[in-house]
PQR file of N, CA, C, O and H, with PARSE charges and radii, in Angstrom:
ATOM      1  N   MET A   1      -7.406 -11.501 -17.146 -0.4000 1.5000
ATOM      2  CA  MET A   1      -6.312 -10.894 -16.413 -0.0000 2.0000
ATOM      3  C   MET A   1      -6.562 -11.087 -14.911  0.5500 1.7000
ATOM      4  O   MET A   1      -7.657 -10.800 -14.427 -0.5500 1.4000
ATOM      5  N   LEU A   2      -5.576 -11.562 -14.188 -0.4000 1.5000
ATOM      6  CA  LEU A   2      -5.709 -11.781 -12.756 -0.0000 2.0000
ATOM      7  C   LEU A   2      -5.495 -10.491 -11.988  0.5500 1.7000
ATOM      8  O   LEU A   2      -4.616  -9.700 -12.332 -0.5500 1.4000
ATOM      9  H   LEU A   2      -4.687 -11.795 -14.581  0.4000 1.0000
ATOM     10  N   PRO A   3      -6.287 -10.271 -10.954 -0.5600 1.5000
ATOM     11  CA  PRO A   3      -6.081  -9.064 -10.136  0.2800 2.0000
ATOM     12  C   PRO A   3      -4.813  -9.203  -9.305  0.5500 1.7000
ATOM     13  O   PRO A   3      -4.453 -10.300  -8.879 -0.5500 1.4000
ATOM     14  N   LEU A   4      -4.163  -8.114  -9.086 -0.4000 1.5000
ATOM     15  CA  LEU A   4      -2.962  -8.066  -8.262 -0.0000 2.0000
ATOM     16  C   LEU A   4      -3.223  -7.101  -7.125  0.5500 1.7000
ATOM     17  O   LEU A   4      -3.668  -5.977  -7.356 -0.5500 1.4000
ATOM     18  H   LEU A   4      -4.456  -7.222  -9.432  0.4000 1.0000
ATOM     19  N   HIS A   5      -2.958  -7.518  -5.915 -0.4000 1.5000
ATOM     20  CA  HIS A   5      -3.211  -6.689  -4.738 -0.0000 2.0000
ATOM     21  C   HIS A   5      -1.920  -6.555  -3.954  0.5500 1.7000
ATOM     22  O   HIS A   5      -1.239  -7.545  -3.688 -0.5500 1.4000
ATOM     23  H   HIS A   5      -2.596  -8.432  -5.728  0.4000 1.0000
ATOM     24  N   PHE A   6      -1.590  -5.345  -3.591 -0.4000 1.5000
ATOM     25  CA  PHE A   6      -0.472  -5.129  -2.689 -0.0000 2.0000
ATOM     26  C   PHE A   6      -0.705  -3.862  -1.904  0.5500 1.7000
ATOM     27  O   PHE A   6      -1.497  -3.005  -2.295 -0.5500 1.4000
ATOM     28  H   PHE A   6      -2.143  -4.540  -3.807  0.4000 1.0000
ATOM     29  N   ASP A   7      -0.008  -3.753  -0.794 -0.4000 1.5000
ATOM     30  CA  ASP A   7      -0.161  -2.599   0.094 -0.0000 2.0000
ATOM     31  C   ASP A   7       1.036  -1.671  -0.047  0.5500 1.7000
ATOM     32  O   ASP A   7       2.185  -2.109  -0.101 -0.5500 1.4000
ATOM     33  H   ASP A   7       0.636  -4.450  -0.476  0.4000 1.0000
ATOM     34  N   VAL A   8       0.742  -0.395  -0.104 -0.4000 1.5000
ATOM     35  CA  VAL A   8       1.776   0.638  -0.165 -0.0000 2.0000
ATOM     36  C   VAL A   8       1.453   1.661   0.907  0.5500 1.7000
ATOM     37  O   VAL A   8       0.301   2.069   1.052 -0.5500 1.4000
ATOM     38  H   VAL A   8      -0.192  -0.039  -0.060  0.4000 1.0000
ATOM     39  N   ALA A   9       2.450   2.072   1.651 -0.4000 1.5000
ATOM     40  CA  ALA A   9       2.233   3.108   2.665 -0.0000 2.0000
ATOM     41  C   ALA A   9       1.790   4.396   1.967  0.5500 1.7000
ATOM     42  O   ALA A   9       2.445   4.866   1.037 -0.5500 1.4000
ATOM     43  H   ALA A   9       3.386   1.741   1.533  0.4000 1.0000
ATOM     44  N   ALA A  10       0.687   4.951   2.421 -0.4000 1.5000
ATOM     45  CA  ALA A  10       0.158   6.175   1.809 -0.0000 2.0000
ATOM     46  C   ALA A  10       1.159   7.309   1.898  0.5500 1.7000
ATOM     47  O   ALA A  10       1.153   8.211   1.060 -0.5500 1.4000
ATOM     48  H   ALA A  10       0.154   4.569   3.176  0.4000 1.0000
ATOM     49  N   SER A  11       2.008   7.274   2.891 -0.4000 1.5000
ATOM     50  CA  SER A  11       3.016   8.332   3.031 -0.0000 2.0000
ATOM     51  C   SER A  11       4.145   8.180   2.026  0.5500 1.7000
ATOM     52  O   SER A  11       4.955   9.093   1.869 -0.5500 1.4000
ATOM     53  H   SER A  11       2.013   6.542   3.572  0.4000 1.0000
ATOM     54  N   ASN A  12       4.214   7.038   1.339 -0.4000 1.5000
ATOM     55  CA  ASN A  12       5.256   6.802   0.346 -0.0000 2.0000
ATOM     56  C   ASN A  12       4.749   7.275  -1.021  0.5500 1.7000
ATOM     57  O   ASN A  12       4.485   6.475  -1.918 -0.5500 1.4000
ATOM     58  H   ASN A  12       3.555   6.296   1.467  0.4000 1.0000
ATOM     59  N   MET A  13       4.623   8.579  -1.146 -0.4000 1.5000
ATOM     60  CA  MET A  13       4.048   9.165  -2.356 -0.0000 2.0000
ATOM     61  C   MET A  13       4.865   8.853  -3.605  0.5500 1.7000
ATOM     62  O   MET A  13       4.309   8.780  -4.701 -0.5500 1.4000
ATOM     63  H   MET A  13       4.837   9.229  -0.416  0.4000 1.0000
ATOM     64  N   ARG A  14       6.148   8.673  -3.459 -0.4000 1.5000
ATOM     65  CA  ARG A  14       6.984   8.332  -4.611 -0.0000 2.0000
ATOM     66  C   ARG A  14       6.545   6.988  -5.208  0.5500 1.7000
ATOM     67  O   ARG A  14       6.418   6.853  -6.425 -0.5500 1.4000
ATOM     68  H   ARG A  14       6.600   8.733  -2.569  0.4000 1.0000
ATOM     69  N   ALA A  15       6.318   6.009  -4.344 -0.4000 1.5000
ATOM     70  CA  ALA A  15       5.859   4.694  -4.808 -0.0000 2.0000
ATOM     71  C   ALA A  15       4.446   4.775  -5.371  0.5500 1.7000
ATOM     72  O   ALA A  15       4.157   4.188  -6.414 -0.5500 1.4000
ATOM     73  H   ALA A  15       6.422   6.119  -3.356  0.4000 1.0000
ATOM     74  N   VAL A  16       3.565   5.499  -4.688 -0.4000 1.5000
ATOM     75  CA  VAL A  16       2.181   5.634  -5.151 -0.0000 2.0000
ATOM     76  C   VAL A  16       2.155   6.236  -6.560  0.5500 1.7000
ATOM     77  O   VAL A  16       1.461   5.722  -7.437 -0.5500 1.4000
ATOM     78  H   VAL A  16       3.800   5.977  -3.841  0.4000 1.0000
ATOM     79  N   ARG A  17       2.894   7.302  -6.778 -0.4000 1.5000
ATOM     80  CA  ARG A  17       2.940   7.937  -8.102 -0.0000 2.0000
ATOM     81  C   ARG A  17       3.500   6.985  -9.156  0.5500 1.7000
ATOM     82  O   ARG A  17       3.015   6.948 -10.287 -0.5500 1.4000
ATOM     83  H   ARG A  17       3.458   7.719  -6.065  0.4000 1.0000
ATOM     84  N   CYS A  18       4.518   6.222  -8.782 -0.4000 1.5000
ATOM     85  CA  CYS A  18       5.123   5.264  -9.717 -0.0000 2.0000
ATOM     86  C   CYS A  18       4.104   4.220 -10.152  0.5500 1.7000
ATOM     87  O   CYS A  18       3.966   3.944 -11.344 -0.5500 1.4000
ATOM     88  H   CYS A  18       4.912   6.252  -7.863  0.4000 1.0000
ATOM     89  N   TYR A  19       3.393   3.640  -9.197 -0.4000 1.5000
ATOM     90  CA  TYR A  19       2.408   2.611  -9.527 -0.0000 2.0000
ATOM     91  C   TYR A  19       1.267   3.174 -10.362  0.5500 1.7000
ATOM     92  O   TYR A  19       0.798   2.515 -11.290 -0.5500 1.4000
ATOM     93  H   TYR A  19       3.505   3.864  -8.229  0.4000 1.0000
ATOM     94  N   LEU A  20       0.818   4.375 -10.048 -0.4000 1.5000
ATOM     95  CA  LEU A  20      -0.244   5.000 -10.841 -0.0000 2.0000
ATOM     96  C   LEU A  20       0.237   5.272 -12.261  0.5500 1.7000
ATOM     97  O   LEU A  20      -0.516   5.101 -13.220 -0.5500 1.4000
ATOM     98  H   LEU A  20       1.199   4.911  -9.294  0.4000 1.0000
ATOM     99  N   LYS A  21       1.464   5.687 -12.391 -0.4000 1.5000
ATOM    100  CA  LYS A  21       2.020   6.034 -13.703 -0.0000 2.0000
ATOM    101  C   LYS A  21       2.074   4.826 -14.641  0.5500 1.7000
ATOM    102  O   LYS A  21       1.892   4.971 -15.850 -0.5500 1.4000
ATOM    103  H   LYS A  21       2.076   5.826 -11.613  0.4000 1.0000
ATOM    104  N   VAL A  22       2.324   3.640 -14.089 -0.4000 1.5000
ATOM    105  CA  VAL A  22       2.412   2.450 -14.939 -0.0000 2.0000
ATOM    106  C   VAL A  22       1.074   1.735 -15.110  0.5500 1.7000
ATOM    107  O   VAL A  22       1.012   0.676 -15.735 -0.5500 1.4000
ATOM    108  H   VAL A  22       2.472   3.523 -13.107  0.4000 1.0000
ATOM    109  N   GLY A  23      -0.005   2.311 -14.554 -0.4000 1.5000
ATOM    110  CA  GLY A  23      -1.329   1.791 -14.844 -0.0000 2.0000
ATOM    111  C   GLY A  23      -2.096   1.156 -13.700  0.5500 1.7000
ATOM    112  O   GLY A  23      -3.248   0.762 -13.883 -0.5500 1.4000
ATOM    113  H   GLY A  23       0.045   3.171 -14.047  0.4000 1.0000
ATOM    114  N   PHE A  24      -1.492   1.046 -12.520 -0.4000 1.5000
ATOM    115  CA  PHE A  24      -2.241   0.512 -11.387 -0.0000 2.0000
ATOM    116  C   PHE A  24      -3.308   1.507 -10.965  0.5500 1.7000
ATOM    117  O   PHE A  24      -3.195   2.703 -11.236 -0.5500 1.4000
ATOM    118  H   PHE A  24      -0.556   1.367 -12.370  0.4000 1.0000
ATOM    119  N   GLN A  25      -4.346   1.008 -10.300 -0.4000 1.5000
ATOM    120  CA  GLN A  25      -5.428   1.854  -9.822 -0.0000 2.0000
ATOM    121  C   GLN A  25      -5.584   1.689  -8.321  0.5500 1.7000
ATOM    122  O   GLN A  25      -5.404   0.597  -7.782 -0.5500 1.4000
ATOM    123  H   GLN A  25      -4.437   0.037 -10.081  0.4000 1.0000
ATOM    124  N   ILE A  26      -5.915   2.764  -7.663 -0.4000 1.5000
ATOM    125  CA  ILE A  26      -6.224   2.700  -6.234 -0.0000 2.0000
ATOM    126  C   ILE A  26      -7.666   2.244  -6.112  0.5500 1.7000
ATOM    127  O   ILE A  26      -8.582   2.901  -6.607 -0.5500 1.4000
ATOM    128  H   ILE A  26      -6.062   3.651  -8.100  0.4000 1.0000
ATOM    129  N   THR A  27      -7.861   1.104  -5.441 -0.4000 1.5000
ATOM    130  CA  THR A  27      -9.210   0.557  -5.318 -0.0000 2.0000
ATOM    131  C   THR A  27      -9.761   0.708  -3.904  0.5500 1.7000
ATOM    132  O   THR A  27     -10.945   0.467  -3.667 -0.5500 1.4000
ATOM    133  H   THR A  27      -7.117   0.571  -5.039  0.4000 1.0000
ATOM    134  N   GLY A  28      -8.914   1.102  -2.975 -0.4000 1.5000
ATOM    135  CA  GLY A  28      -9.369   1.288  -1.609 -0.0000 2.0000
ATOM    136  C   GLY A  28      -8.228   1.742  -0.733  0.5500 1.7000
ATOM    137  O   GLY A  28      -7.066   1.730  -1.139 -0.5500 1.4000
ATOM    138  H   GLY A  28      -7.952   1.298  -3.167  0.4000 1.0000
ATOM    139  N   GLU A  29      -8.568   2.136   0.450 -0.4000 1.5000
ATOM    140  CA  GLU A  29      -7.565   2.579   1.421 -0.0000 2.0000
ATOM    141  C   GLU A  29      -7.809   1.877   2.740  0.5500 1.7000
ATOM    142  O   GLU A  29      -8.952   1.630   3.124 -0.5500 1.4000
ATOM    143  H   GLU A  29      -9.513   2.146   0.780  0.4000 1.0000
ATOM    144  N   PHE A  30      -6.742   1.564   3.419 -0.4000 1.5000
ATOM    145  CA  PHE A  30      -6.810   0.932   4.723 -0.0000 2.0000
ATOM    146  C   PHE A  30      -5.790   1.617   5.606  0.5500 1.7000
ATOM    147  O   PHE A  30      -4.595   1.586   5.312 -0.5500 1.4000
ATOM    148  H   PHE A  30      -5.814   1.764   3.107  0.4000 1.0000
ATOM    149  N   TRP A  31      -6.235   2.224   6.664 -0.4000 1.5000
ATOM    150  CA  TRP A  31      -5.339   2.948   7.572 -0.0000 2.0000
ATOM    151  C   TRP A  31      -5.249   2.202   8.890  0.5500 1.7000
ATOM    152  O   TRP A  31      -6.243   1.683   9.396 -0.5500 1.4000
ATOM    153  H   TRP A  31      -7.206   2.249   6.903  0.4000 1.0000
ATOM    154  N   LYS A  32      -4.067   2.158   9.425 -0.4000 1.5000
ATOM    155  CA  LYS A  32      -3.854   1.495  10.691 -0.0000 2.0000
ATOM    156  C   LYS A  32      -2.924   2.362  11.525  0.5500 1.7000
ATOM    157  O   LYS A  32      -1.930   2.883  11.018 -0.5500 1.4000
ATOM    158  H   LYS A  32      -3.259   2.581   9.014  0.4000 1.0000
ATOM    159  N   LYS A  33      -3.245   2.517  12.803 -0.4000 1.5000
ATOM    160  CA  LYS A  33      -2.383   3.299  13.684 -0.0000 2.0000
ATOM    161  C   LYS A  33      -1.066   2.568  13.883  0.5500 1.7000
ATOM    162  O   LYS A  33      -1.035   1.339  13.939 -0.5500 1.4000
ATOM    163  H   LYS A  33      -4.052   2.095  13.215  0.4000 1.0000
ATOM    164  N   ALA A  34       0.006   3.311  13.988 -0.4000 1.5000
ATOM    165  CA  ALA A  34       1.326   2.720  14.184 -0.0000 2.0000
ATOM    166  C   ALA A  34       1.372   1.887  15.458  0.5500 1.7000
ATOM    167  O   ALA A  34       2.106   0.901  15.516 -0.5500 1.4000
ATOM    168  H   ALA A  34      -0.019   4.310  13.942  0.4000 1.0000
ATOM    169  N   ASP A  35       0.605   2.258  16.480 -0.4000 1.5000
ATOM    170  CA  ASP A  35       0.586   1.493  17.731 -0.0000 2.0000
ATOM    171  C   ASP A  35       0.082   0.072  17.510  0.5500 1.7000
ATOM    172  O   ASP A  35       0.453  -0.842  18.247 -0.5500 1.4000
ATOM    173  H   ASP A  35       0.008   3.059  16.433  0.4000 1.0000
ATOM    174  N   ASP A  36      -0.756  -0.115  16.504 -0.4000 1.5000
ATOM    175  CA  ASP A  36      -1.299  -1.442  16.213 -0.0000 2.0000
ATOM    176  C   ASP A  36      -0.261  -2.361  15.589  0.5500 1.7000
ATOM    177  O   ASP A  36      -0.477  -3.570  15.511 -0.5500 1.4000
ATOM    178  H   ASP A  36      -1.057   0.628  15.905  0.4000 1.0000
ATOM    179  N   LEU A  37       0.853  -1.813  15.145 -0.4000 1.5000
ATOM    180  CA  LEU A  37       1.862  -2.600  14.437 -0.0000 2.0000
ATOM    181  C   LEU A  37       3.003  -3.059  15.348  0.5500 1.7000
ATOM    182  O   LEU A  37       3.974  -3.644  14.869 -0.5500 1.4000
ATOM    183  H   LEU A  37       1.028  -0.831  15.208  0.4000 1.0000
ATOM    184  N   ILE A  38       2.900  -2.806  16.630 -0.4000 1.5000
ATOM    185  CA  ILE A  38       3.985  -3.146  17.550 -0.0000 2.0000
ATOM    186  C   ILE A  38       4.265  -4.649  17.576  0.5500 1.7000
ATOM    187  O   ILE A  38       5.429  -5.049  17.609 -0.5500 1.4000
ATOM    188  H   ILE A  38       2.111  -2.331  17.020  0.4000 1.0000
ATOM    189  N   ASN A  39       3.247  -5.474  17.563 -0.4000 1.5000
ATOM    190  CA  ASN A  39       3.429  -6.922  17.673 -0.0000 2.0000
ATOM    191  C   ASN A  39       3.405  -7.649  16.327  0.5500 1.7000
ATOM    192  O   ASN A  39       3.119  -8.845  16.276 -0.5500 1.4000
ATOM    193  H   ASN A  39       2.302  -5.149  17.536  0.4000 1.0000
ATOM    194  N   VAL A  40       3.700  -6.943  15.248 -0.4000 1.5000
ATOM    195  CA  VAL A  40       3.707  -7.557  13.928 -0.0000 2.0000
ATOM    196  C   VAL A  40       5.093  -8.129  13.651  0.5500 1.7000
ATOM    197  O   VAL A  40       6.103  -7.450  13.833 -0.5500 1.4000
ATOM    198  H   VAL A  40       3.932  -5.971  15.290  0.4000 1.0000
ATOM    199  N   ASP A  41       5.129  -9.385  13.208 -0.4000 1.5000
ATOM    200  CA  ASP A  41       6.402 -10.013  12.826 -0.0000 2.0000
ATOM    201  C   ASP A  41       6.657  -9.744  11.345  0.5500 1.7000
ATOM    202  O   ASP A  41       5.805 -10.025  10.502 -0.5500 1.4000
ATOM    203  H   ASP A  41       4.308  -9.937  13.060  0.4000 1.0000
ATOM    204  N   ILE A  42       7.808  -9.209  11.040 -0.4000 1.5000
ATOM    205  CA  ILE A  42       8.178  -8.934   9.658 -0.0000 2.0000
ATOM    206  C   ILE A  42       9.383  -9.809   9.330  0.5500 1.7000
ATOM    207  O   ILE A  42      10.408  -9.771  10.012 -0.5500 1.4000
ATOM    208  H   ILE A  42       8.499  -8.980  11.725  0.4000 1.0000
ATOM    209  N   PHE A  43       9.234 -10.588   8.280 -0.4000 1.5000
ATOM    210  CA  PHE A  43      10.314 -11.508   7.890 -0.0000 2.0000
ATOM    211  C   PHE A  43      11.056 -10.982   6.714  0.5500 1.7000
ATOM    212  O   PHE A  43      11.999 -11.619   6.243 -0.5500 1.4000
ATOM    213  H   PHE A  43       8.401 -10.618   7.727  0.4000 1.0000
TER
END
């Protein structure tokens, strides 16, 4: 089975609960200040 990695905002508890309910596991946490995201390009 191939590992699947994706990022979910920790504040999005609805999504977190959904993913946990269907069998995903939290393997780590990564926090970033909102100020660090100012120059991020989102397509």
